[in-house]
C-alpha positions as CSV (number, residue, x, y, z in Angstrom):
1,M,3.1,10.2,57.0
2,E,1.3,12.8,59.1
3,M,-0.8,15.2,57.3
4,N,-1.7,18.8,58.3
5,W,-5.6,18.6,57.3
6,D,-6.0,22.6,57.9
7,S,-3.0,23.2,55.4
8,L,-4.3,21.1,52.4
9,G,-5.2,23.1,49.0
10,F,-7.0,21.8,46.2
11,D,-3.9,20.3,44.4
12,F,-1.8,17.0,44.3
13,N,-0.6,16.5,47.8
14,P,1.9,13.9,47.6
15,T,1.7,11.0,50.5
16,G,3.8,8.1,49.3
17,G,0.6,5.9,49.5
18,E,-0.5,3.2,46.8
19,N,-1.4,3.4,43.3
20,V,-2.4,0.6,41.0
21,R,-1.4,0.3,37.4
22,Y,-2.5,-2.2,34.4
23,Y,-1.2,-2.8,30.9
24,F,-3.1,-3.8,27.8
25,K,-1.2,-5.7,25.5
26,E,-1.8,-8.7,23.0
27,G,-5.7,-8.5,23.5
28,V,-5.8,-8.8,27.5
29,W,-5.3,-6.7,30.4
30,G,-2.4,-7.7,32.7
31,E,-2.6,-8.2,36.5
32,A,-3.0,-5.3,38.8
33,Q,0.1,-4.0,39.8
34,Y,-0.1,-2.1,43.3
35,T,3.0,0.5,44.0
36,T,4.3,3.4,45.9
37,D,6.2,4.7,42.8
38,E,4.7,7.9,41.6
39,Y,6.3,7.4,38.2
40,I,5.1,5.4,35.2
41,P,7.5,4.4,32.7
42,V,6.4,5.6,29.0
43,H,8.4,5.2,25.7
44,M,9.5,8.6,24.4
45,S,7.5,7.9,21.3
46,S,4.3,6.7,23.0
47,A,1.1,7.3,21.8
48,C,-0.1,9.3,24.9
49,L,3.1,11.6,24.8
50,N,3.1,12.2,21.1
51,Y,-0.6,12.3,19.9
52,G,-2.5,13.0,23.1
53,L,-4.2,9.5,23.5
54,Q,-5.0,10.1,27.1
55,A,-8.3,10.2,29.0
56,F,-8.9,10.7,32.7
57,E,-11.4,11.0,35.3
58,G,-11.7,12.8,39.0
59,M,-13.9,11.9,41.8
60,K,-13.9,12.0,45.6
61,A,-14.3,9.8,48.6
62,F,-15.5,11.3,51.8
63,R,-15.2,10.2,55.4
64,G,-19.0,10.9,56.8
65,V,-20.6,12.4,59.8
66,D,-21.3,8.7,60.6
67,G,-17.4,7.4,60.0
68,K,-18.5,5.6,56.8
69,V,-16.5,6.1,53.7
70,R,-18.4,7.3,50.7
71,L,-17.1,6.9,46.9
72,F,-19.5,9.5,45.0
73,R,-20.7,8.2,41.5
74,P,-17.8,5.9,40.2
75,H,-19.9,4.1,37.9
76,A,-21.1,7.6,36.1
77,H,-17.3,8.1,36.0
78,F,-16.9,4.7,34.2
79,N,-19.2,5.4,31.7
80,R,-17.6,8.9,30.7
81,M,-14.2,7.4,30.6
82,S,-15.3,4.4,28.2
83,A,-16.8,7.3,25.8
84,G,-13.6,8.8,26.1
85,A,-11.9,5.6,25.2
86,R,-14.0,5.0,22.3
87,K,-13.2,8.4,20.6
88,L,-9.5,7.9,21.4
89,C,-9.6,4.2,20.0
90,L,-8.0,3.0,23.2
91,P,-9.0,-0.2,24.8
92,M,-11.1,0.2,28.0
93,V,-10.9,-1.9,31.2
94,S,-14.1,-3.7,32.4
95,E,-16.6,-1.8,34.7
96,Q,-16.0,-4.3,37.6
97,L,-12.1,-3.7,37.3
98,F,-12.4,0.1,37.1
99,I,-14.9,0.0,40.1
100,D,-12.7,-2.3,42.1
101,S,-9.6,-0.7,41.6
102,C,-10.9,2.9,42.6
103,V,-12.5,1.2,45.8
104,E,-9.2,-0.6,46.4
105,I,-7.4,2.6,46.0
106,V,-9.5,4.3,48.8
107,R,-9.1,1.5,51.1
108,R,-5.3,1.2,50.7
109,N,-5.1,5.3,51.2
110,L,-7.5,5.4,54.2
111,E,-4.6,6.9,56.4
112,F,-4.9,9.7,54.1
113,L,-8.7,10.3,53.6
114,P,-9.2,13.4,55.9
115,P,-11.5,13.4,58.9
116,Y,-15.1,14.5,58.4
117,E,-14.6,17.7,60.3
118,S,-11.9,19.0,57.9
119,R,-14.3,19.5,55.2
120,A,-11.7,17.8,52.9
121,A,-11.7,14.7,50.8
122,L,-9.7,12.0,49.1
123,Y,-9.5,12.8,45.4
124,V,-9.3,9.6,43.0
125,R,-8.0,9.9,39.6
126,P,-8.1,6.9,36.9
127,V,-5.9,7.5,34.0
128,L,-6.1,5.8,30.6
129,F,-3.1,6.5,28.2
130,G,-1.9,4.8,24.9
131,T,1.5,3.3,25.5
132,K,2.5,2.0,21.9
133,P,5.8,3.6,20.7
134,C,4.6,5.0,17.3
135,L,5.1,7.5,14.6
136,T,2.2,6.9,12.5
137,V,-1.0,8.3,13.6
138,R,-3.4,5.5,14.1
139,A,-5.1,3.7,16.5
140,Y,-2.9,1.1,18.6
141,N,-3.9,-1.5,20.7
142,E,-1.6,-1.1,23.7
143,A,-2.4,1.2,26.7
144,G,-2.0,1.6,30.4
145,F,-4.6,2.3,32.9
146,C,-3.7,3.7,36.4
147,V,-5.6,4.9,39.5
148,F,-3.9,7.2,42.2
149,A,-5.5,9.1,45.3
150,T,-4.5,12.3,46.8
151,P,-6.2,14.3,49.9
152,V,-7.3,17.5,49.1
153,G,-8.6,20.5,50.9
154,P,-11.9,22.1,50.3
155,Y,-11.8,24.3,47.1
156,F,-12.9,27.3,49.2
157,K,-11.2,27.6,52.3
158,E,-13.5,30.1,53.9
159,G,-16.6,28.6,52.5
160,I,-18.2,28.9,48.8
161,H,-18.0,32.5,47.2
162,P,-18.4,33.8,44.1
163,I,-15.9,34.9,41.3
164,D,-15.7,36.9,38.4
165,A,-15.5,35.6,34.8
166,I,-14.8,37.0,31.5
167,I,-16.3,36.0,28.2
168,N,-14.0,35.0,25.5
169,R,-15.0,34.7,21.7
170,N,-11.1,34.4,20.6
171,Q,-10.3,31.0,21.4
172,D,-12.5,27.6,20.9
173,R,-12.1,25.4,23.8
174,S,-13.7,22.5,21.7
175,A,-15.7,22.1,18.4
176,P,-18.8,20.1,17.6
177,L,-18.3,16.6,16.8
178,G,-14.8,16.7,18.5
179,T,-13.6,15.6,21.7
180,G,-15.3,18.4,23.8
181,D,-17.9,15.9,25.0
182,V,-15.3,13.5,26.6
183,K,-12.8,13.9,29.2
184,V,-9.3,14.0,27.6
185,G,-6.5,16.1,28.2
186,G,-6.3,17.8,24.9
187,N,-9.5,19.8,25.9
188,Y,-7.8,21.4,28.8
189,A,-4.5,22.1,26.5
190,S,-6.7,24.2,24.0
191,S,-7.9,26.2,27.0
192,M,-4.5,27.2,28.7
193,L,-4.2,30.3,26.9
194,S,-7.4,32.0,27.3
195,C,-7.0,30.8,31.1
196,Q,-3.9,32.7,31.5
197,E,-4.9,35.7,29.6
198,A,-7.8,36.0,31.8
199,H,-6.3,35.4,35.0
200,D,-3.8,38.3,33.9
201,L,-6.7,40.7,33.6
202,G,-8.0,39.5,37.1
203,Y,-10.6,37.2,36.2
204,K,-11.0,33.7,37.9
205,A,-13.0,32.2,35.2
206,V,-13.4,32.2,31.3
207,L,-17.0,31.8,29.7
208,Y,-16.5,30.0,26.6
209,T,-18.8,30.3,23.5
210,E,-19.3,27.8,20.9
211,S,-17.0,27.6,17.9
212,I,-19.7,28.2,14.8
213,E,-21.5,31.5,15.9
214,H,-19.6,32.6,18.9
215,R,-23.3,33.4,20.3
216,Y,-24.3,30.6,22.6
217,I,-22.6,29.8,26.0
218,E,-20.5,26.5,26.3
219,E,-18.4,25.9,29.5
220,C,-17.2,28.0,32.4
221,G,-13.5,27.4,32.7
222,A,-13.3,23.8,33.1
223,A,-16.6,23.2,34.3
224,N,-20.2,23.4,33.1
225,F,-22.1,26.6,33.1
226,I,-25.4,26.8,35.2
227,A,-28.1,29.5,35.6
228,I,-31.1,30.1,37.8
229,K,-34.4,31.7,36.8
230,D,-37.9,32.1,37.9
231,G,-37.6,28.4,39.3
232,H,-35.8,27.0,36.2
233,Y,-32.5,25.4,36.6
234,I,-30.9,26.0,33.4
235,T,-27.6,24.8,31.7
236,P,-26.2,24.6,28.1
237,K,-26.9,21.8,25.7
238,S,-24.2,21.3,22.9
239,P,-22.3,18.3,21.4
240,S,-18.9,19.8,22.4
241,I,-19.8,20.3,26.2
242,L,-18.4,17.8,28.7
243,P,-21.1,15.9,30.4
244,S,-20.6,16.9,33.9
245,I,-21.2,14.2,36.5
246,T,-21.9,17.3,39.1
247,N,-24.1,18.9,36.8
248,D,-26.0,15.8,36.4
249,S,-26.1,15.3,39.8
250,L,-27.3,18.8,40.6
251,R,-30.0,18.8,37.8
252,Q,-31.6,15.7,39.7
253,I,-31.5,17.4,43.0
254,A,-33.1,20.4,41.6
255,A,-35.8,18.6,39.8
256,D,-36.3,16.9,43.3
257,K,-36.6,20.2,44.7
258,G,-39.4,21.2,42.4
259,F,-37.4,23.1,39.8
260,V,-38.0,22.9,36.1
261,V,-34.7,21.6,34.7
262,E,-33.7,23.1,31.2
263,Q,-30.8,21.8,29.0
264,R,-30.9,24.1,26.0
265,P,-28.6,26.3,23.9
266,I,-28.1,29.5,26.0
267,D,-27.5,32.7,24.2
268,I,-25.0,35.4,25.6
269,A,-27.8,37.8,25.7
270,E,-29.7,36.1,28.3
271,L,-27.1,36.7,31.1
272,P,-28.6,39.6,32.3
273,T,-31.9,37.9,32.8
274,F,-30.6,35.2,35.1
275,E,-30.7,35.5,39.0
276,E,-27.9,33.7,39.9
277,C,-25.2,32.0,37.7
278,G,-22.2,29.5,38.3
279,A,-20.0,27.1,37.1
280,C,-20.3,23.4,38.5
281,G,-17.6,20.6,38.8
282,T,-16.0,18.1,40.8
283,G,-13.4,20.5,42.5
284,A,-15.7,23.2,44.0
285,I,-19.3,21.6,43.0
286,I,-20.6,25.1,42.5
287,T,-18.7,28.2,41.9
288,P,-21.4,31.3,41.8
289,L,-20.5,33.9,39.4
290,S,-20.4,37.6,40.9
291,N,-19.8,39.5,37.7
292,V,-19.4,38.6,34.0
293,F,-17.5,40.9,31.7
294,D,-18.3,41.0,28.0
295,P,-15.1,42.9,26.2
296,Q,-16.8,42.9,23.0
297,T,-19.8,45.1,24.3
298,G,-18.0,46.6,27.4
299,E,-20.9,45.5,29.6
300,K,-20.3,43.9,33.1
301,I,-23.3,41.9,34.5
302,H,-23.6,41.9,38.2
303,Y,-25.2,39.2,40.0
304,T,-24.3,39.1,43.7
305,D,-21.7,39.6,46.0
306,E,-22.4,36.9,48.1
307,T,-23.6,33.2,47.1
308,G,-27.4,33.3,46.0
309,P,-30.1,31.3,48.2
310,V,-30.7,28.8,45.4
311,L,-27.1,27.8,44.6
312,L,-26.2,27.6,48.2
313,D,-29.2,25.2,48.6
314,L,-28.2,22.9,46.1
315,Y,-24.4,23.2,47.3
316,N,-25.7,22.1,50.7
317,T,-28.0,19.5,49.7
318,F,-25.1,18.1,47.5
319,Q,-22.7,18.1,50.3
320,D,-25.2,16.6,52.4
321,I,-25.4,13.4,50.2
322,Q,-21.7,13.1,49.9
323,Y,-20.9,13.5,53.7
324,G,-24.1,11.2,54.7
325,R,-25.9,13.8,56.4
326,A,-28.9,13.2,54.1
327,E,-30.5,10.1,52.6
328,D,-28.7,9.2,49.4
329,K,-31.9,8.5,47.7
330,F,-30.4,8.4,43.9
331,G,-27.9,5.7,45.0
332,W,-24.9,7.7,44.1
333,C,-22.6,6.6,46.7
334,V,-20.4,3.3,47.0
335,L,-19.5,2.5,50.7
336,V,-15.9,1.5,50.9
337,E,-15.9,-1.0,53.7
């Protein structure tokens, strides 16, 4: 299948390429099933469809400036999915099976891996889901695990640029001691209404607050929040925030550049004091914020019309590692031979 790399958006782009799935029954994971079928048969009463027993990850593979193919931080993604599996009481594949499956899916879909010059990537998605037909809400020891890949274009076609966000105190994205700290589908379902309302008002992102006092910043859309101030890299700390692998990587890069890295509660009142703000995640890496509107006070906080120098530098350094333009001193990339 011939791909038009320049027209790729950041979304699922069907290729007809291979995916893999495994099934867990009677205490063991079955053999790998490689197929080009994009559909998975699940029972109408399955635990994933009825009770949301589903966890997923998203990582990218890149064709580097040196021609090598790099898969970015699959071990960290395994650790995060394992945490989700524990909370959902789902059986989890071994780390070796997880890594091998992700690498093999990249290898089997190399024809859909965009060239270096395209600034695009191959998005790899592992999914873990409960397959047991059930009506009773309890843990069931039957599951499926699949990995598929799709080529995705750069999140920002014209290069990284700031967006506007609105603070939301009316809908909780997650709650302390809930599932906000794991990557499960229910967290995204709970944010759909507030995202749609924000988009209807002309905002690209929602800045969520914690669910107790609605005073401290949690996440920005489906991404972590980050801020820059006086040589400090600051990001919220809360038991209901997803531990972003992109944020973890950026913190290490920032520390390596001499920044003081802070993970702590961030009061909304601090927003006007920051020099640069943004959201970070796998899709865009960093999305800078231009304006943040607080509907409760009517205040609009303006940061920039162009991407700030610190976030731009962090973004470029991050991409340099992914595309092999800089030394992978942190040992993040797995080479796909």
